[in-house]
C-alpha positions in Angstrom: -47.3 -75.8 37.9 -48.6 -73.0 39.6 -51.3 -70.7 38.0 -50.4 -67.1 37.2 -51.6 -64.2 39.2 -53.2 -62.7 36.0 -51.8 -59.1 37.2 -53.1 -59.0 40.7 -49.8 -59.6 42.2 -50.2 -61.0 45.7 -48.6 -59.3 48.8 -45.5 -61.2 49.4 -44.6 -62.2 53.0 -41.1 -63.0 52.1 -38.6 -60.3 51.6 -37.3 -59.5 47.8 -33.8 -60.7 48.6 -33.2 -61.4 44.7 -34.5 -59.1 42.0 -35.9 -61.4 39.4 -36.6 -58.7 37.1 -32.9 -57.3 36.9 -32.0 -61.0 36.5 -34.5 -61.3 33.6 -33.4 -58.2 32.2 -30.0 -59.3 32.0 -31.0 -62.4 30.2 -32.7 -60.3 27.7 -29.6 -58.0 27.3 -27.5 -61.0 26.7 -29.5 -62.6 23.8 -29.5 -61.3 20.2 -31.2 -58.1 19.5 -33.8 -59.7 17.4 -34.9 -61.8 20.0 -35.0 -59.0 22.8 -38.6 -57.8 22.0 -40.2 -61.6 22.3 -38.4 -62.1 25.4 -39.0 -58.8 27.2 -42.9 -59.4 26.3 -42.9 -63.0 27.0 -45.3 -63.4 29.9 -48.0 -61.5 27.8 -47.2 -63.5 24.7 -47.7 -66.6 26.8 -51.0 -65.0 28.1 -49.9 -65.3 31.6 -50.7 -61.6 31.9 -52.9 -59.2 30.2 -50.5 -56.0 29.4 -47.0 -56.8 27.7 -45.2 -54.7 30.3 -45.9 -56.4 33.1 -42.8 -57.9 35.1 -42.3 -61.4 35.9 -42.2 -60.2 39.7 -45.9 -59.8 39.3 -46.9 -62.8 37.0 -47.3 -65.4 39.9 -48.9 -65.3 43.3 -45.9 -66.7 45.0 -42.4 -65.5 45.2 -41.2 -69.2 45.6 -42.3 -70.0 42.1 -39.2 -68.0 40.5 -36.9 -67.4 43.5 -36.9 -71.0 45.5 -33.1 -70.9 45.3 -32.8 -67.4 47.2 -35.1 -68.8 50.1 -33.2 -72.2 50.6 -30.2 -70.1 50.7 -31.1 -68.7 54.1 -29.8 -71.9 55.5 -26.4 -71.5 53.7 -24.8 -68.7 55.5 -21.6 -69.2 54.0 -22.6 -69.2 50.3 -21.7 -66.0 48.2 -24.4 -63.8 46.7 -23.0 -64.3 43.2 -23.8 -68.0 43.6 -27.4 -67.4 44.8 -27.9 -65.0 41.9 -26.8 -67.6 39.3 -28.9 -70.3 40.8 -32.1 -67.8 40.9 -31.4 -67.1 37.2 -31.1 -70.8 36.2 -34.2 -71.5 38.3 -36.2 -68.8 37.0 -35.4 -69.6 33.2 -36.2 -73.3 33.9 -39.5 -72.4 35.1 -40.5 -69.7 32.5 -39.3 -72.0 29.6 -41.3 -74.9 31.1 -44.5 -73.0 31.1 -44.0 -71.7 27.8 -43.8 -75.0 26.3 -46.5 -76.5 28.3 -48.9 -73.6 27.1 -47.7 -74.0 23.3 -48.3 -77.7 23.6 -51.6 -77.3 25.3 -52.5 -74.7 22.5 -53.0 -72.1 25.1 -50.6 -69.8 22.9 -49.9 -69.8 19.4 -46.8 -71.6 18.2 -44.5 -69.2 16.5 -40.9 -69.6 15.5 -39.8 -66.6 17.3 -41.3 -67.7 20.8 -39.4 -71.2 20.4 -36.4 -69.3 19.8 -36.7 -67.4 22.9 -37.4 -70.4 24.9 -34.3 -72.2 23.4 -32.3 -69.2 24.5 -33.7 -69.3 28.0 -32.6 -73.0 28.3 -29.1 -72.0 26.8 -28.8 -69.3 29.6 -29.9 -71.6 32.2 -27.4 -74.3 31.1 -24.9 -71.4 31.3 -25.8 -70.4 34.8 -25.8 -73.7 36.2 -22.3 -74.8 34.5 -20.9 -71.6 36.1 -22.4 -72.3 39.5 -21.7 -76.1 39.9 -20.4 -77.5 36.9 -21.5 -79.9 33.9 -23.2 -82.1 36.2 -25.8 -79.4 37.2 -26.2 -79.1 33.4 -26.8 -82.7 32.8 -29.0 -83.0 35.5 -31.3 -79.9 34.2 -31.5 -81.4 30.7 -32.6 -84.8 32.2 -35.2 -82.9 34.0 -36.3 -81.1 30.7 -37.1 -84.6 29.3 -38.8 -85.9 32.6 -41.1 -82.8 32.2 -41.9 -83.0 28.4 -42.6 -86.6 28.9 -45.0 -85.9 31.8 -46.7 -83.1 29.8 -47.2 -85.3 26.9 -48.6 -88.0 29.2 -51.0 -85.6 30.9 -52.2 -84.2 27.4 -52.8 -87.8 25.9 -54.3 -89.1 29.2 -56.9 -85.9 29.6 -57.8 -85.6 25.8 -58.8 -89.4 25.8 -61.1 -88.8 28.8 -59.3 -91.9 30.5 -59.9 -92.7 34.2 -57.2 -92.6 36.5 -56.2 -93.4 40.0 -54.3 -91.0 42.5 -51.0 -92.9 42.1 -50.9 -92.0 38.3 -52.2 -88.6 39.0 -49.2 -88.0 41.5 -46.7 -89.5 39.3 -47.5 -87.3 36.2 -47.7 -84.4 38.4 -44.3 -84.8 39.8 -42.7 -85.5 36.2 -44.1 -82.0 35.3 -42.4 -80.4 38.5 -38.7 -81.9 37.5 -37.5 -78.8 36.1 -38.1 -76.9 39.6 -35.3 -79.0 41.3 -31.9 -78.8 39.6 -30.9 -75.1 40.1 -31.6 -75.5 44.0 -29.8 -78.7 44.3 -26.9 -77.3 42.2 -26.8 -74.5 44.8 -26.9 -76.9 47.6 -24.1 -78.9 46.2 -22.1 -75.6 45.9 -22.4 -74.7 49.5 -21.2 -78.3 50.3 -24.5 -79.6 51.6 -24.3 -83.4 52.1 -26.6 -85.9 50.3 -28.9 -86.3 53.2 -29.4 -82.4 53.2 -29.8 -82.4 49.2 -32.6 -85.0 49.7 -34.3 -82.4 52.0 -34.0 -79.9 49.5 -35.5 -82.2 46.9 -38.4 -83.4 49.1 -39.3 -79.8 50.2 -39.4 -78.5 46.8 -41.3 -81.1 45.5 -43.8 -80.9 48.0 -44.4 -77.3 47.3 -44.6 -77.7 43.6 -47.0 -80.7 44.1 -49.1 -78.7 46.7 -49.6 -75.8 44.6 -50.5 -78.0 41.6 -53.1 -80.1 43.3 -54.8 -76.8 44.4 -54.8 -75.3 41.1 -56.1 -78.5 39.7 -59.0 -78.3 42.0 -59.5 -74.7 41.6 -59.4 -74.7 37.6 -61.0 -78.1 36.8 -64.1 -76.6 35.0 -61.8 -74.2 32.9 -59.4 -77.4 32.1 -62.4 -79.3 30.8 -63.2 -77.0 28.2 -59.6 -77.0 27.0 -59.4 -80.8 26.6 -59.5 -82.6 30.1 -59.2 -82.1 33.7 -57.6 -84.2 36.3 -60.3 -84.0 38.6 -62.9 -85.3 36.0 -60.5 -88.0 35.2 -60.0 -89.1 38.9 -63.9 -88.9 39.4 -64.4 -91.2 36.5 -62.5 -93.8 38.4 -64.4 -93.4 41.5 -68.0 -93.1 39.8 -67.8 -94.8 36.4 -68.8 -93.3 33.2 -69.1 -89.4 32.9 -69.6 -88.5 29.4 -68.8 -85.4 27.5 -66.8 -82.1 28.5 -69.6 -80.0 29.5 -69.0 -78.7 33.4 -72.4 -78.3 34.1 -73.0 -81.7 33.2 -69.9 -83.2 35.0 -70.0 -81.1 38.1 -72.4 -83.4 40.0 -70.4 -86.7 39.2 -67.1 -84.5 40.4 -68.6 -83.4 43.7 -70.4 -86.6 44.6 -67.1 -88.4 43.9 -65.2 -86.7 46.8 -61.9 -86.3 44.5 -61.7 -82.5 45.1 -61.6 -82.9 48.9 -58.8 -85.6 48.5 -57.0 -83.5 46.2 -56.9 -80.8 48.8 -55.9 -83.3 51.5 -52.6 -84.4 49.4 -52.0 -80.8 48.9 -52.1 -80.3 52.8 -49.9 -83.3 53.2 -47.4 -82.1 50.6 -46.9 -78.7 52.3 -46.7 -80.3 55.6 -43.6 -82.4 54.5 -42.3 -79.4 52.7 -42.4 -77.4 55.9 -40.8 -80.2 58.2 -38.1 -80.3 55.8 -37.4 -76.6 55.4 -37.2 -76.3 59.2 -34.6 -78.8 59.0 -32.5 -76.9 56.3 -33.0 -73.5 58.1 -35.0 -71.9 55.6 -37.4 -69.8 58.0 -39.0 -67.4 55.7 -40.2 -70.5 53.6 -41.2 -72.3 56.8 -43.4 -69.5 57.6 -45.1 -69.3 54.2 -45.6 -72.9 54.2 -47.1 -73.0 57.5 -49.6 -70.5 56.3 -50.3 -72.8 53.2 -50.6 -75.9 55.1 -53.3 -74.4 57.4 -55.1 -73.1 54.4 -55.0 -76.4 52.7 -56.3 -78.1 55.5 -59.2 -75.8 56.2 -59.9 -76.1 52.4 -60.0 -79.7 52.7 -62.3 -80.2 55.8 -64.7 -77.6 54.0 -64.9 -79.3 50.6 -65.4 -82.6 52.7 -68.2 -81.1 54.4 -69.8 -79.1 51.6 -68.8 -80.4 48.0 -68.1 -77.5 45.6 -66.9 -75.2 48.6 -63.5 -74.5 46.5 -65.4 -73.6 43.3 -67.8 -71.4 45.1 -64.9 -69.8 46.7 -63.3 -69.0 43.4 -66.5 -67.7 42.0 -67.3 -65.4 44.8 -63.5 -63.9 44.8 -64.0 -61.2 42.5 -67.1 -60.0 44.3 -65.8 -60.4 47.6 -62.6 -58.3 46.4 -64.8 -55.5 45.2 -67.1 -55.1 48.0 -64.2 -55.7 50.6 -62.2 -52.8 48.7 
């Protein structure tokens, strides 16, 4: 899953066709009053943002994270605005619920009954929106995606905590499982628009390419932080390449991770996924999504080549980013 923007909302290149803050407020107004306070401060409670009044539109760096169906709807000229709104609401709540569950299981936020209640209400509201959009089959698909995501989160947690070495096939498989919840709402919208199986497969391929590309980049960028919280994919991949690498101190593991070449390979995989997603999005007529993906594709390829030439480039880029922002500003 994509890392949050930590209150620094990036400039969006895509027009705000759907107001996710208004949609989220409609969800809050529709749940029991006892849960509304927790729901309205959910991003803060999940430690995704530093202030309780930060709206969801400012939590993530990329609009596609919470509004994927709206971007795909560009290729559905006959679809009505109400159906798009239902799909976006269902998608947004699915992603938010998955983030919440992941952060609770990863012990990044405190497990509280009130928090669990809101996440359960989000699942119920998602199912209601999907049922109204495309019928019970869409709800069943979403519930199956929930199971796949939970299974992948558990597998990731146990694998990384044990410090196991893994290959790239295992890494991609678990990563794809974690992203399963990011598909059903957009697929339900595609079916509501009358798209055939081939175009629905393109939706699935495009979105999975986006989610995996973002995930691979985040796993490169955050591996030193991740290892202190119990494990990092970059370290497990490097252990397969280099052999024994003991402990969880980033400074001790850094040389082994950098010499293994896994960071450059993860960035190459991100480039490939963004490229595939762009090709599929072009076929679907999602032109704004194509423009955004072209930028991501170019950036991922550039990062891969720089990391290949100078191991540690991406980490240095992360550490220099606050300084560069201050100086340039």
